[in-house]
Structures are given as structure tokens and as C-alpha cells.
PQR file with spaces between the fields and no chain letter, atoms N, CA, C, O and H, PARSE charges and radii, in Angstrom:
ATOM       1  N    MET     1       9.612   48.726   45.301 -0.4000 1.5000
ATOM       2  CA   MET     1       9.087   48.807   43.951 -0.0000 2.0000
ATOM       3  C    MET     1       8.213   50.051   43.826  0.5500 1.7000
ATOM       4  O    MET     1       7.243   50.229   44.563 -0.5500 1.4000
ATOM       5  N    CYS     2       8.569   50.869   42.913 -0.4000 1.5000
ATOM       6  CA   CYS     2       7.830   52.106   42.685 -0.0000 2.0000
ATOM       7  C    CYS     2       7.038   51.966   41.389  0.5500 1.7000
ATOM       8  O    CYS     2       7.610   51.769   40.317 -0.5500 1.4000
ATOM       9  H    CYS     2       9.357   50.725   42.315  0.4000 1.0000
ATOM      10  N    ARG     3       5.747   52.069   41.499 -0.4000 1.5000
ATOM      11  CA   ARG     3       4.906   51.986   40.302 -0.0000 2.0000
ATOM      12  C    ARG     3       4.754   53.369   39.689  0.5500 1.7000
ATOM      13  O    ARG     3       4.619   54.367   40.397 -0.5500 1.4000
ATOM      14  H    ARG     3       5.283   52.229   42.370  0.4000 1.0000
ATOM      15  N    LYS     4       4.776   53.410   38.391 -0.4000 1.5000
ATOM      16  CA   LYS     4       4.541   54.671   37.699 -0.0000 2.0000
ATOM      17  C    LYS     4       3.044   54.946   37.675  0.5500 1.7000
ATOM      18  O    LYS     4       2.228   54.044   37.480 -0.5500 1.4000
ATOM      19  H    LYS     4       4.885   52.599   37.816  0.4000 1.0000
ATOM      20  N    ARG     5       2.710   56.202   37.875 -0.4000 1.5000
ATOM      21  CA   ARG     5       1.305   56.593   37.778 -0.0000 2.0000
ATOM      22  C    ARG     5       0.868   56.559   36.334  0.5500 1.7000
ATOM      23  O    ARG     5       1.558   57.085   35.460 -0.5500 1.4000
ATOM      24  H    ARG     5       3.372   56.935   38.033  0.4000 1.0000
ATOM      25  N    GLN     6      -0.254   55.954   36.075 -0.4000 1.5000
ATOM      26  CA   GLN     6      -0.757   55.915   34.707 -0.0000 2.0000
ATOM      27  C    GLN     6      -1.563   57.170   34.437  0.5500 1.7000
ATOM      28  O    GLN     6      -2.417   57.565   35.232 -0.5500 1.4000
ATOM      29  H    GLN     6      -0.815   55.527   36.784  0.4000 1.0000
ATOM      30  N    ARG     7      -1.279   57.786   33.310 -0.4000 1.5000
ATOM      31  CA   ARG     7      -1.989   58.994   32.916 -0.0000 2.0000
ATOM      32  C    ARG     7      -3.301   58.626   32.238  0.5500 1.7000
ATOM      33  O    ARG     7      -3.407   57.615   31.543 -0.5500 1.4000
ATOM      34  H    ARG     7      -0.586   57.465   32.664  0.4000 1.0000
ATOM      35  N    ALA     8      -4.290   59.469   32.461 -0.4000 1.5000
ATOM      36  CA   ALA     8      -5.579   59.265   31.802 -0.0000 2.0000
ATOM      37  C    ALA     8      -5.414   59.527   30.311  0.5500 1.7000
ATOM      38  O    ALA     8      -4.717   60.459   29.910 -0.5500 1.4000
ATOM      39  H    ALA     8      -4.204   60.290   33.025  0.4000 1.0000
ATOM      40  N    ARG     9      -6.046   58.714   29.508 -0.4000 1.5000
ATOM      41  CA   ARG     9      -5.971   58.885   28.060 -0.0000 2.0000
ATOM      42  C    ARG     9      -6.718   60.142   27.656  0.5500 1.7000
ATOM      43  O    ARG     9      -7.846   60.367   28.094 -0.5500 1.4000
ATOM      44  H    ARG     9      -6.612   57.957   29.834  0.4000 1.0000
ATOM      45  N    ARG    10      -6.096   60.958   26.825 -0.4000 1.5000
ATOM      46  CA   ARG    10      -6.735   62.189   26.366 -0.0000 2.0000
ATOM      47  C    ARG    10      -7.633   61.890   25.174  0.5500 1.7000
ATOM      48  O    ARG    10      -7.286   61.098   24.298 -0.5500 1.4000
ATOM      49  H    ARG    10      -5.180   60.774   26.469  0.4000 1.0000
ATOM      50  N    LEU    11      -8.789   62.535   25.157 -0.4000 1.5000
ATOM      51  CA   LEU    11      -9.723   62.362   24.051 -0.0000 2.0000
ATOM      52  C    LEU    11      -9.411   63.364   22.950  0.5500 1.7000
ATOM      53  O    LEU    11      -9.018   64.496   23.232 -0.5500 1.4000
ATOM      54  H    LEU    11      -9.071   63.179   25.869  0.4000 1.0000
ATOM      55  N    ASP    12      -9.581   62.962   21.721 -0.4000 1.5000
ATOM      56  CA   ASP    12      -9.438   63.891   20.607 -0.0000 2.0000
ATOM      57  C    ASP    12     -10.719   64.721   20.505  0.5500 1.7000
ATOM      58  O    ASP    12     -11.663   64.507   21.266 -0.5500 1.4000
ATOM      59  H    ASP    12      -9.900   62.043   21.492  0.4000 1.0000
ATOM      60  N    TRP    13     -10.747   65.659   19.572 -0.4000 1.5000
ATOM      61  CA   TRP    13     -11.907   66.561   19.453 -0.0000 2.0000
ATOM      62  C    TRP    13     -13.188   65.792   19.172  0.5500 1.7000
ATOM      63  O    TRP    13     -14.248   66.149   19.687 -0.5500 1.4000
ATOM      64  H    TRP    13      -9.980   65.833   18.955  0.4000 1.0000
ATOM      65  N    ALA    14     -13.107   64.750   18.368 -0.4000 1.5000
ATOM      66  CA   ALA    14     -14.310   63.964   18.067 -0.0000 2.0000
ATOM      67  C    ALA    14     -14.790   63.220   19.315  0.5500 1.7000
ATOM      68  O    ALA    14     -15.992   63.118   19.560 -0.5500 1.4000
ATOM      69  H    ALA    14     -12.246   64.460   17.950  0.4000 1.0000
ATOM      70  N    GLY    15     -13.853   62.707   20.093 -0.4000 1.5000
ATOM      71  CA   GLY    15     -14.213   62.019   21.330 -0.0000 2.0000
ATOM      72  C    GLY    15     -14.843   62.946   22.351  0.5500 1.7000
ATOM      73  O    GLY    15     -15.772   62.560   23.060 -0.5500 1.4000
ATOM      74  H    GLY    15     -12.877   62.789   19.895  0.4000 1.0000
ATOM      75  N    LEU    16     -14.333   64.184   22.427 -0.4000 1.5000
ATOM      76  CA   LEU    16     -14.912   65.162   23.349 -0.0000 2.0000
ATOM      77  C    LEU    16     -16.340   65.521   22.950  0.5500 1.7000
ATOM      78  O    LEU    16     -17.215   65.623   23.810 -0.5500 1.4000
ATOM      79  H    LEU    16     -13.578   64.498   21.850  0.4000 1.0000
ATOM      80  N    LEU    17     -16.584   65.713   21.648 -0.4000 1.5000
ATOM      81  CA   LEU    17     -17.941   66.017   21.186 -0.0000 2.0000
ATOM      82  C    LEU    17     -18.888   64.853   21.456  0.5500 1.7000
ATOM      83  O    LEU    17     -20.036   65.052   21.853 -0.5500 1.4000
ATOM      84  H    LEU    17     -15.873   65.630   20.950  0.4000 1.0000
ATOM      85  N    ARG    18     -18.393   63.635   21.235 -0.4000 1.5000
ATOM      86  CA   ARG    18     -19.228   62.453   21.461 -0.0000 2.0000
ATOM      87  C    ARG    18     -19.569   62.321   22.945  0.5500 1.7000
ATOM      88  O    ARG    18     -20.700   61.988   23.298 -0.5500 1.4000
ATOM      89  H    ARG    18     -17.460   63.473   20.912  0.4000 1.0000
ATOM      90  N    LYS    19     -18.586   62.583   23.816 -0.4000 1.5000
ATOM      91  CA   LYS    19     -18.806   62.432   25.255 -0.0000 2.0000
ATOM      92  C    LYS    19     -19.698   63.543   25.810  0.5500 1.7000
ATOM      93  O    LYS    19     -20.606   63.267   26.593 -0.5500 1.4000
ATOM      94  H    LYS    19     -17.667   62.854   23.530  0.4000 1.0000
ATOM      95  N    ARG    20     -19.455   64.779   25.419 -0.4000 1.5000
ATOM      96  CA   ARG    20     -20.171   65.920   26.004 -0.0000 2.0000
ATOM      97  C    ARG    20     -21.570   66.101   25.422  0.5500 1.7000
ATOM      98  O    ARG    20     -22.525   66.341   26.161 -0.5500 1.4000
ATOM      99  H    ARG    20     -18.717   65.003   24.783  0.4000 1.0000
ATOM     100  N    PHE    21     -21.692   65.988   24.104 -0.4000 1.5000
ATOM     101  CA   PHE    21     -22.963   66.293   23.452 -0.0000 2.0000
ATOM     102  C    PHE    21     -23.650   65.067   22.855  0.5500 1.7000
ATOM     103  O    PHE    21     -24.672   65.207   22.184 -0.5500 1.4000
ATOM     104  H    PHE    21     -20.916   65.793   23.504  0.4000 1.0000
ATOM     105  N    ALA    22     -23.115   63.882   23.081 -0.4000 1.5000
ATOM     106  CA   ALA    22     -23.650   62.651   22.497 -0.0000 2.0000
ATOM     107  C    ALA    22     -23.766   62.802   20.985  0.5500 1.7000
ATOM     108  O    ALA    22     -24.764   62.411   20.380 -0.5500 1.4000
ATOM     109  H    ALA    22     -22.284   63.769   23.626  0.4000 1.0000
ATOM     110  N    LEU    23     -22.730   63.375   20.390 -0.4000 1.5000
ATOM     111  CA   LEU    23     -22.709   63.645   18.958 -0.0000 2.0000
ATOM     112  C    LEU    23     -21.521   62.919   18.340  0.5500 1.7000
ATOM     113  O    LEU    23     -20.372   63.201   18.680 -0.5500 1.4000
ATOM     114  H    LEU    23     -21.919   63.693   20.881  0.4000 1.0000
ATOM     115  N    ASP    24     -21.790   62.006   17.452 -0.4000 1.5000
ATOM     116  CA   ASP    24     -20.723   61.298   16.749 -0.0000 2.0000
ATOM     117  C    ASP    24     -20.505   61.989   15.409  0.5500 1.7000
ATOM     118  O    ASP    24     -21.294   61.810   14.481 -0.5500 1.4000
ATOM     119  H    ASP    24     -22.723   61.778   17.175  0.4000 1.0000
ATOM     120  N    VAL    25     -19.442   62.773   15.305 -0.4000 1.5000
ATOM     121  CA   VAL    25     -19.201   63.553   14.090 -0.0000 2.0000
ATOM     122  C    VAL    25     -18.781   62.676   12.918  0.5500 1.7000
ATOM     123  O    VAL    25     -18.796   63.132   11.774 -0.5500 1.4000
ATOM     124  H    VAL    25     -18.801   62.917   16.059  0.4000 1.0000
ATOM     125  N    PHE    26     -18.411   61.440   13.178 -0.4000 1.5000
ATOM     126  CA   PHE    26     -18.003   60.549   12.097 -0.0000 2.0000
ATOM     127  C    PHE    26     -19.126   59.636   11.620  0.5500 1.7000
ATOM     128  O    PHE    26     -18.886   58.738   10.813 -0.5500 1.4000
ATOM     129  H    PHE    26     -18.400   61.070   14.107  0.4000 1.0000
ATOM     130  N    SER    27     -20.336   59.850   12.101 -0.4000 1.5000
ATOM     131  CA   SER    27     -21.484   59.060   11.667 -0.0000 2.0000
ATOM     132  C    SER    27     -22.263   59.854   10.626  0.5500 1.7000
ATOM     133  O    SER    27     -22.655   60.993   10.878 -0.5500 1.4000
ATOM     134  H    SER    27     -20.531   60.579   12.757  0.4000 1.0000
ATOM     135  N    CYS    28     -22.490   59.259    9.457 -0.4000 1.5000
ATOM     136  CA   CYS    28     -23.212   59.930    8.382 -0.0000 2.0000
ATOM     137  C    CYS    28     -24.708   59.956    8.710  0.5500 1.7000
ATOM     138  O    CYS    28     -25.286   58.911    9.008 -0.5500 1.4000
ATOM     139  H    CYS    28     -22.172   58.333    9.252  0.4000 1.0000
ATOM     140  N    PRO    29     -25.348   61.140    8.662 -0.5600 1.5000
ATOM     141  CA   PRO    29     -26.779   61.205    8.975  0.2800 2.0000
ATOM     142  C    PRO    29     -27.659   60.558    7.911  0.5500 1.7000
ATOM     143  O    PRO    29     -28.806   60.209    8.191 -0.5500 1.4000
ATOM     144  N    ARG    30     -27.147   60.395    6.706 -0.4000 1.5000
ATOM     145  CA   ARG    30     -27.951   59.792    5.628 -0.0000 2.0000
ATOM     146  C    ARG    30     -27.960   58.272    5.688  0.5500 1.7000
ATOM     147  O    ARG    30     -29.016   57.642    5.638 -0.5500 1.4000
ATOM     148  H    ARG    30     -26.215   60.679    6.479  0.4000 1.0000
ATOM     149  N    CYS    31     -26.754   57.686    5.798 -0.4000 1.5000
ATOM     150  CA   CYS    31     -26.676   56.222    5.696 -0.0000 2.0000
ATOM     151  C    CYS    31     -26.174   55.550    6.973  0.5500 1.7000
ATOM     152  O    CYS    31     -26.106   54.322    7.034 -0.5500 1.4000
ATOM     153  H    CYS    31     -25.896   58.198    5.839  0.4000 1.0000
ATOM     154  N    ALA    32     -25.820   56.338    7.999 -0.4000 1.5000
ATOM     155  CA   ALA    32     -25.277   55.839    9.266 -0.0000 2.0000
ATOM     156  C    ALA    32     -23.925   55.157    9.083  0.5500 1.7000
ATOM     157  O    ALA    32     -23.455   54.459    9.982 -0.5500 1.4000
ATOM     158  H    ALA    32     -25.876   57.335    7.949  0.4000 1.0000
ATOM     159  N    GLY    33     -23.297   55.355    7.926 -0.4000 1.5000
ATOM     160  CA   GLY    33     -21.953   54.832    7.707 -0.0000 2.0000
ATOM     161  C    GLY    33     -20.922   55.674    8.433  0.5500 1.7000
ATOM     162  O    GLY    33     -21.261   56.686    9.046 -0.5500 1.4000
ATOM     163  H    GLY    33     -23.679   55.922    7.196  0.4000 1.0000
ATOM     164  N    ARG    34     -19.676   55.264    8.368 -0.4000 1.5000
ATOM     165  CA   ARG    34     -18.593   55.972    9.040 -0.0000 2.0000
ATOM     166  C    ARG    34     -17.927   56.946    8.082  0.5500 1.7000
ATOM     167  O    ARG    34     -17.606   56.592    6.948 -0.5500 1.4000
ATOM     168  H    ARG    34     -19.401   54.442    7.870  0.4000 1.0000
ATOM     169  N    ARG    35     -17.723   58.164    8.539 -0.4000 1.5000
ATOM     170  CA   ARG    35     -16.976   59.164    7.779 -0.0000 2.0000
ATOM     171  C    ARG    35     -15.506   59.042    8.150  0.5500 1.7000
ATOM     172  O    ARG    35     -15.149   58.400    9.138 -0.5500 1.4000
ATOM     173  H    ARG    35     -17.984   58.452    9.460  0.4000 1.0000
ATOM     174  N    ARG    36     -14.660   59.670    7.338 -0.4000 1.5000
ATOM     175  CA   ARG    36     -13.240   59.689    7.678 -0.0000 2.0000
ATOM     176  C    ARG    36     -12.675   61.062    7.374  0.5500 1.7000
ATOM     177  O    ARG    36     -13.207   61.792    6.538 -0.5500 1.4000
ATOM     178  H    ARG    36     -14.949   60.192    6.536  0.4000 1.0000
ATOM     179  N    VAL    37     -11.609   61.405    8.047 -0.4000 1.5000
ATOM     180  CA   VAL    37     -10.961   62.694    7.849 -0.0000 2.0000
ATOM     181  C    VAL    37     -10.108   62.607    6.593  0.5500 1.7000
ATOM     182  O    VAL    37      -9.259   61.725    6.468 -0.5500 1.4000
ATOM     183  H    VAL    37     -11.177   60.812    8.727  0.4000 1.0000
ATOM     184  N    LEU    38     -10.337   63.521    5.669 -0.4000 1.5000
ATOM     185  CA   LEU    38      -9.541   63.548    4.441 -0.0000 2.0000
ATOM     186  C    LEU    38      -8.303   64.408    4.608  0.5500 1.7000
ATOM     187  O    LEU    38      -7.238   64.066    4.094 -0.5500 1.4000
ATOM     188  H    LEU    38     -11.027   64.238    5.770  0.4000 1.0000
ATOM     189  N    ALA    39      -8.429   65.528    5.324 -0.4000 1.5000
ATOM     190  CA   ALA    39      -7.292   66.426    5.505 -0.0000 2.0000
ATOM     191  C    ALA    39      -7.575   67.386    6.651  0.5500 1.7000
ATOM     192  O    ALA    39      -8.727   67.690    6.962 -0.5500 1.4000
ATOM     193  H    ALA    39      -9.295   65.805    5.741  0.4000 1.0000
ATOM     194  N    PHE    40      -6.501   67.855    7.269 -0.4000 1.5000
ATOM     195  CA   PHE    40      -6.578   68.925    8.250 -0.0000 2.0000
ATOM     196  C    PHE    40      -6.064   70.178    7.571  0.5500 1.7000
ATOM     197  O    PHE    40      -4.886   70.259    7.220 -0.5500 1.4000
ATOM     198  H    PHE    40      -5.566   67.608    7.016  0.4000 1.0000
ATOM     199  N    LEU    41      -6.930   71.145    7.384 -0.4000 1.5000
ATOM     200  CA   LEU    41      -6.544   72.381    6.712 -0.0000 2.0000
ATOM     201  C    LEU    41      -6.111   73.393    7.762  0.5500 1.7000
ATOM     202  O    LEU    41      -6.877   73.741    8.661 -0.5500 1.4000
ATOM     203  H    LEU    41      -7.887   71.079    7.668  0.4000 1.0000
ATOM     204  N    THR    42      -4.867   73.863    7.636 -0.4000 1.5000
ATOM     205  CA   THR    42      -4.347   74.810    8.617 -0.0000 2.0000
ATOM     206  C    THR    42      -3.849   76.099    7.982  0.5500 1.7000
ATOM     207  O    THR    42      -3.689   77.101    8.679 -0.5500 1.4000
ATOM     208  H    THR    42      -4.245   73.580    6.906  0.4000 1.0000
ATOM     209  N    GLN    43      -3.602   76.099    6.685 -0.4000 1.5000
ATOM     210  CA   GLN    43      -3.093   77.297    6.019 -0.0000 2.0000
ATOM     211  C    GLN    43      -4.259   78.116    5.482  0.5500 1.7000
ATOM     212  O    GLN    43      -5.104   77.613    4.742 -0.5500 1.4000
ATOM     213  H    GLN    43      -3.732   75.285    6.119  0.4000 1.0000
ATOM     214  N    GLY    44      -4.287   79.385    5.867 -0.4000 1.5000
ATOM     215  CA   GLY    44      -5.371   80.262    5.452 -0.0000 2.0000
ATOM     216  C    GLY    44      -5.489   80.405    3.950  0.5500 1.7000
ATOM     217  O    GLY    44      -6.596   80.475    3.418 -0.5500 1.4000
ATOM     218  H    GLY    44      -3.600   79.794    6.468  0.4000 1.0000
ATOM     219  N    SER    45      -4.350   80.449    3.253 -0.4000 1.5000
ATOM     220  CA   SER    45      -4.397   80.621    1.796 -0.0000 2.0000
ATOM     221  C    SER    45      -5.065   79.428    1.118  0.5500 1.7000
ATOM     222  O    SER    45      -5.806   79.604    0.151 -0.5500 1.4000
ATOM     223  H    SER    45      -3.450   80.392    3.685  0.4000 1.0000
ATOM     224  N    VAL    46      -4.816   78.240    1.603 -0.4000 1.5000
ATOM     225  CA   VAL    46      -5.428   77.032    1.033 -0.0000 2.0000
ATOM     226  C    VAL    46      -6.930   77.027    1.308  0.5500 1.7000
ATOM     227  O    VAL    46      -7.727   76.690    0.432 -0.5500 1.4000
ATOM     228  H    VAL    46      -4.214   78.097    2.388  0.4000 1.0000
ATOM     229  N    ILE    47      -7.304   77.397    2.511 -0.4000 1.5000
ATOM     230  CA   ILE    47      -8.722   77.434    2.873 -0.0000 2.0000
ATOM     231  C    ILE    47      -9.464   78.446    2.007  0.5500 1.7000
ATOM     232  O    ILE    47     -10.562   78.166    1.527 -0.5500 1.4000
ATOM     233  H    ILE    47      -6.657   77.670    3.222  0.4000 1.0000
ATOM     234  N    ARG    48      -8.861   79.634    1.804 -0.4000 1.5000
ATOM     235  CA   ARG    48      -9.504   80.653    0.963 -0.0000 2.0000
ATOM     236  C    ARG    48      -9.669   80.170   -0.475  0.5500 1.7000
ATOM     237  O    ARG    48     -10.700   80.427   -1.096 -0.5500 1.4000
ATOM     238  H    ARG    48      -7.968   79.861    2.194  0.4000 1.0000
ATOM     239  N    ARG    49      -8.666   79.472   -1.014 -0.4000 1.5000
ATOM     240  CA   ARG    49      -8.769   78.945   -2.383 -0.0000 2.0000
ATOM     241  C    ARG    49      -9.909   77.946   -2.502  0.5500 1.7000
ATOM     242  O    ARG    49     -10.645   77.961   -3.489 -0.5500 1.4000
ATOM     243  H    ARG    49      -7.828   79.263   -0.510  0.4000 1.0000
ATOM     244  N    ILE    50     -10.060   77.089   -1.520 -0.4000 1.5000
ATOM     245  CA   ILE    50     -11.143   76.099   -1.546 -0.0000 2.0000
ATOM     246  C    ILE    50     -12.498   76.797   -1.462  0.5500 1.7000
ATOM     247  O    ILE    50     -13.424   76.446   -2.194 -0.5500 1.4000
ATOM     248  H    ILE    50      -9.462   77.077   -0.718  0.4000 1.0000
ATOM     249  N    LEU    51     -12.617   77.778   -0.579 -0.4000 1.5000
ATOM     250  CA   LEU    51     -13.882   78.504   -0.449 -0.0000 2.0000
ATOM     251  C    LEU    51     -14.221   79.247   -1.735  0.5500 1.7000
ATOM     252  O    LEU    51     -15.377   79.263   -2.157 -0.5500 1.4000
ATOM     253  H    LEU    51     -11.865   78.063    0.015  0.4000 1.0000
ATOM     254  N    ARG    52     -13.212   79.867   -2.365 -0.4000 1.5000
ATOM     255  CA   ARG    52     -13.455   80.554   -3.642 -0.0000 2.0000
ATOM     256  C    ARG    52     -13.922   79.568   -4.705  0.5500 1.7000
ATOM     257  O    ARG    52     -14.846   79.861   -5.463 -0.5500 1.4000
ATOM     258  H    ARG    52     -12.273   79.855   -2.023  0.4000 1.0000
ATOM     259  N    HIS    53     -13.289   78.406   -4.761 -0.4000 1.5000
ATOM     260  CA   HIS    53     -13.657   77.385   -5.745 -0.0000 2.0000
ATOM     261  C    HIS    53     -15.102   76.920   -5.547  0.5500 1.7000
ATOM     262  O    HIS    53     -15.805   76.636   -6.517 -0.5500 1.4000
ATOM     263  H    HIS    53     -12.538   78.169   -4.145  0.4000 1.0000
ATOM     264  N    LEU    54     -15.538   76.846   -4.295 -0.4000 1.5000
ATOM     265  CA   LEU    54     -16.905   76.413   -3.984 -0.0000 2.0000
ATOM     266  C    LEU    54     -17.902   77.567   -4.018  0.5500 1.7000
ATOM     267  O    LEU    54     -19.082   77.381   -3.721 -0.5500 1.4000
ATOM     268  H    LEU    54     -14.967   77.077   -3.507  0.4000 1.0000
ATOM     269  N    HIS    55     -17.428   78.761   -4.380 -0.4000 1.5000
ATOM     270  CA   HIS    55     -18.265   79.970   -4.427 -0.0000 2.0000
ATOM     271  C    HIS    55     -18.909   80.256   -3.073  0.5500 1.7000
ATOM     272  O    HIS    55     -20.085   80.610   -2.991 -0.5500 1.4000
ATOM     273  H    HIS    55     -16.470   78.913   -4.621  0.4000 1.0000
ATOM     274  N    LEU    56     -18.118   80.097   -2.013 -0.4000 1.5000
ATOM     275  CA   LEU    56     -18.563   80.389   -0.658 -0.0000 2.0000
ATOM     276  C    LEU    56     -17.826   81.625   -0.150  0.5500 1.7000
ATOM     277  O    LEU    56     -16.709   81.890   -0.593 -0.5500 1.4000
ATOM     278  H    LEU    56     -17.163   79.809   -2.079  0.4000 1.0000
ATOM     279  N    PRO    57     -18.422   82.386    0.766 -0.5600 1.5000
ATOM     280  CA   PRO    57     -17.745   83.585    1.276  0.2800 2.0000
ATOM     281  C    PRO    57     -16.484   83.218    2.056  0.5500 1.7000
ATOM     282  O    PRO    57     -16.454   82.232    2.792 -0.5500 1.4000
ATOM     283  N    GLU    58     -15.449   84.031    1.877 -0.4000 1.5000
ATOM     284  CA   GLU    58     -14.186   83.787    2.578 -0.0000 2.0000
ATOM     285  C    GLU    58     -14.207   84.331    3.999  0.5500 1.7000
ATOM     286  O    GLU    58     -13.472   83.854    4.863 -0.5500 1.4000
ATOM     287  H    GLU    58     -15.474   84.832    1.279  0.4000 1.0000
ATOM     288  N    LEU    59     -15.046   85.326    4.241 -0.4000 1.5000
ATOM     289  CA   LEU    59     -15.127   85.940    5.563 -0.0000 2.0000
ATOM     290  C    LEU    59     -16.447   85.577    6.227  0.5500 1.7000
ATOM     291  O    LEU    59     -17.452   85.395    5.540 -0.5500 1.4000
ATOM     292  H    LEU    59     -15.644   85.714    3.539  0.4000 1.0000
ATOM     293  N    PRO    60     -16.460   85.470    7.554 -0.5600 1.5000
ATOM     294  CA   PRO    60     -17.725   85.196    8.242  0.2800 2.0000
ATOM     295  C    PRO    60     -18.641   86.408    8.149  0.5500 1.7000
ATOM     296  O    PRO    60     -18.163   87.519    7.920 -0.5500 1.4000
ATOM     297  N    PRO    61     -19.941   86.220    8.321 -0.5600 1.5000
ATOM     298  CA   PRO    61     -20.858   87.368    8.292  0.2800 2.0000
ATOM     299  C    PRO    61     -20.566   88.288    9.471  0.5500 1.7000
ATOM     300  O    PRO    61     -20.076   87.831   10.504 -0.5500 1.4000
ATOM     301  N    PRO    62     -20.862   89.579    9.329 -0.5600 1.5000
ATOM     302  CA   PRO    62     -20.593   90.504   10.440  0.2800 2.0000
ATOM     303  C    PRO    62     -21.479   90.189   11.643  0.5500 1.7000
ATOM     304  O    PRO    62     -22.620   89.751   11.500 -0.5500 1.4000
ATOM     305  N    GLN    63     -20.929   90.420   12.821 -0.4000 1.5000
ATOM     306  CA   GLN    63     -21.688   90.178   14.046 -0.0000 2.0000
ATOM     307  C    GLN    63     -22.580   91.373   14.338  0.5500 1.7000
ATOM     308  O    GLN    63     -22.220   92.519   14.065 -0.5500 1.4000
ATOM     309  H    GLN    63     -20.001   90.776   12.937  0.4000 1.0000
ATOM     310  N    ALA    64     -23.729   91.091   14.890 -0.4000 1.5000
ATOM     311  CA   ALA    64     -24.627   92.169   15.310 -0.0000 2.0000
ATOM     312  C    ALA    64     -24.009   92.864   16.520  0.5500 1.7000
ATOM     313  O    ALA    64     -23.328   92.218   17.317 -0.5500 1.4000
ATOM     314  H    ALA    64     -24.021   90.161   15.112  0.4000 1.0000
ATOM     315  N    PRO    65     -24.235   94.166   16.672 -0.5600 1.5000
ATOM     316  CA   PRO    65     -23.673   94.856   17.841  0.2800 2.0000
ATOM     317  C    PRO    65     -24.293   94.336   19.135  0.5500 1.7000
ATOM     318  O    PRO    65     -25.435   93.877   19.160 -0.5500 1.4000
ATOM     319  N    ALA    66     -23.515   94.421   20.197 -0.4000 1.5000
ATOM     320  CA   ALA    66     -23.995   93.967   21.501 -0.0000 2.0000
ATOM     321  C    ALA    66     -25.142   94.849   21.967  0.5500 1.7000
ATOM     322  O    ALA    66     -25.162   96.052   21.708 -0.5500 1.4000
ATOM     323  H    ALA    66     -22.588   94.793   20.176  0.4000 1.0000
ATOM     324  N    ARG    67     -26.096   94.237   22.656 -0.4000 1.5000
ATOM     325  CA   ARG    67     -27.244   94.984   23.174 -0.0000 2.0000
ATOM     326  C    ARG    67     -27.263   94.872   24.691  0.5500 1.7000
ATOM     327  O    ARG    67     -26.697   93.945   25.270 -0.5500 1.4000
ATOM     328  H    ARG    67     -26.080   93.259   22.866  0.4000 1.0000
ATOM     329  N    GLY    68     -27.914   95.819   25.311 -0.4000 1.5000
ATOM     330  CA   GLY    68     -28.094   95.773   26.754 -0.0000 2.0000
ATOM     331  C    GLY    68     -29.202   94.806   27.119  0.5500 1.7000
ATOM     332  O    GLY    68     -29.839   94.227   26.239 -0.5500 1.4000
ATOM     333  H    GLY    68     -28.374   96.573   24.841  0.4000 1.0000
ATOM     334  N    PRO    69     -29.435   94.628   28.404 -0.5600 1.5000
ATOM     335  CA   PRO    69     -30.528   93.746   28.827  0.2800 2.0000
ATOM     336  C    PRO    69     -31.867   94.227   28.273  0.5500 1.7000
ATOM     337  O    PRO    69     -32.072   95.428   28.102 -0.5500 1.4000
ATOM     338  N    ALA    70     -32.754   93.320   27.998 -0.4000 1.5000
ATOM     339  CA   ALA    70     -34.036   93.644   27.372 -0.0000 2.0000
ATOM     340  C    ALA    70     -34.901   94.543   28.249  0.5500 1.7000
ATOM     341  O    ALA    70     -35.656   95.363   27.725 -0.5500 1.4000
ATOM     342  H    ALA    70     -32.587   92.344   28.137  0.4000 1.0000
ATOM     343  N    GLN    71     -34.811   94.411   29.562 -0.4000 1.5000
ATOM     344  CA   GLN    71     -35.671   95.182   30.461 -0.0000 2.0000
ATOM     345  C    GLN    71     -34.897   96.268   31.198  0.5500 1.7000
ATOM     346  O    GLN    71     -35.275   96.643   32.308 -0.5500 1.4000
ATOM     347  H    GLN    71     -34.198   93.745   29.987  0.4000 1.0000
ATOM     348  N    GLN    72     -33.834   96.776   30.611 -0.4000 1.5000
ATOM     349  CA   GLN    72     -33.011   97.778   31.276 -0.0000 2.0000
ATOM     350  C    GLN    72     -33.806   99.053   31.562  0.5500 1.7000
ATOM     351  O    GLN    72     -33.539   99.723   32.560 -0.5500 1.4000
ATOM     352  H    GLN    72     -33.527   96.472   29.709  0.4000 1.0000
ATOM     353  N    ALA    73     -34.768   99.404   30.718 -0.4000 1.5000
ATOM     354  CA   ALA    73     -35.566  100.619   30.915 -0.0000 2.0000
ATOM     355  C    ALA    73     -36.339  100.572   32.233  0.5500 1.7000
ATOM     356  O    ALA    73     -36.631  101.625   32.801 -0.5500 1.4000
ATOM     357  H    ALA    73     -34.985   98.860   29.907  0.4000 1.0000
ATOM     358  N    LEU    74     -36.674   99.399   32.728 -0.4000 1.5000
ATOM     359  CA   LEU    74     -37.401   99.284   33.993 -0.0000 2.0000
ATOM     360  C    LEU    74     -36.555   99.731   35.180  0.5500 1.7000
ATOM     361  O    LEU    74     -37.098  100.154   36.201 -0.5500 1.4000
ATOM     362  H    LEU    74     -36.437   98.544   32.266  0.4000 1.0000
ATOM     363  N    TRP    75     -35.248   99.642   35.060 -0.4000 1.5000
ATOM     364  CA   TRP    75     -34.350   99.953   36.174 -0.0000 2.0000
ATOM     365  C    TRP    75     -33.858  101.395   36.147  0.5500 1.7000
ATOM     366  O    TRP    75     -33.172  101.828   37.073 -0.5500 1.4000
ATOM     367  H    TRP    75     -34.806   99.298   34.231  0.4000 1.0000
ATOM     368  N    GLU    76     -34.192  102.133   35.116 -0.4000 1.5000
ATOM     369  CA   GLU    76     -33.703  103.513   35.018 -0.0000 2.0000
ATOM     370  C    GLU    76     -34.715  104.495   35.528  0.5500 1.7000
ATOM     371  O    GLU    76     -34.465  105.700   35.518 -0.5500 1.4000
ATOM     372  H    GLU    76     -34.749  101.781   34.364  0.4000 1.0000
């Protein structure tokens, strides 16, 4: 008799956040009720339309340029 190896159950993104950071993304901070996923947005055009409708920027803010170590002058 050959037993099949049982695979470990994979956690979804919410489960990983809950396990690693003790953060339950589906818990409402106001009322402690349960949130639910309404939609998974994957198309950029749809996301941009929603952001425009909400008067939010479509692009992320620019990143600051990389800097060297704070005490680099001590080593020169």
C-alpha cells in the first residue's frame, strides 16, 4: 500500500499577512466587523478610470534619488 504524500495547504495573500504580521485585512478597524472582497482589479484601464472618478492620482509619486551612506565622508 502506497500512501500519497499530503501537500501543505497554501495560504492566500490575506492568510500570509495574518500569519506574518498578525494583521487581519478583513477586519474593519471601526466596527470589528468582517470585510469582503468586492472585485479583483487587474486591467490598468479600469483602475485608471476608477482613480480618475475618485479624483486620485493615476501615477505613484516620484521616488527620491538614492543616497549614499550617511557617514560616507568619514571614510574618505
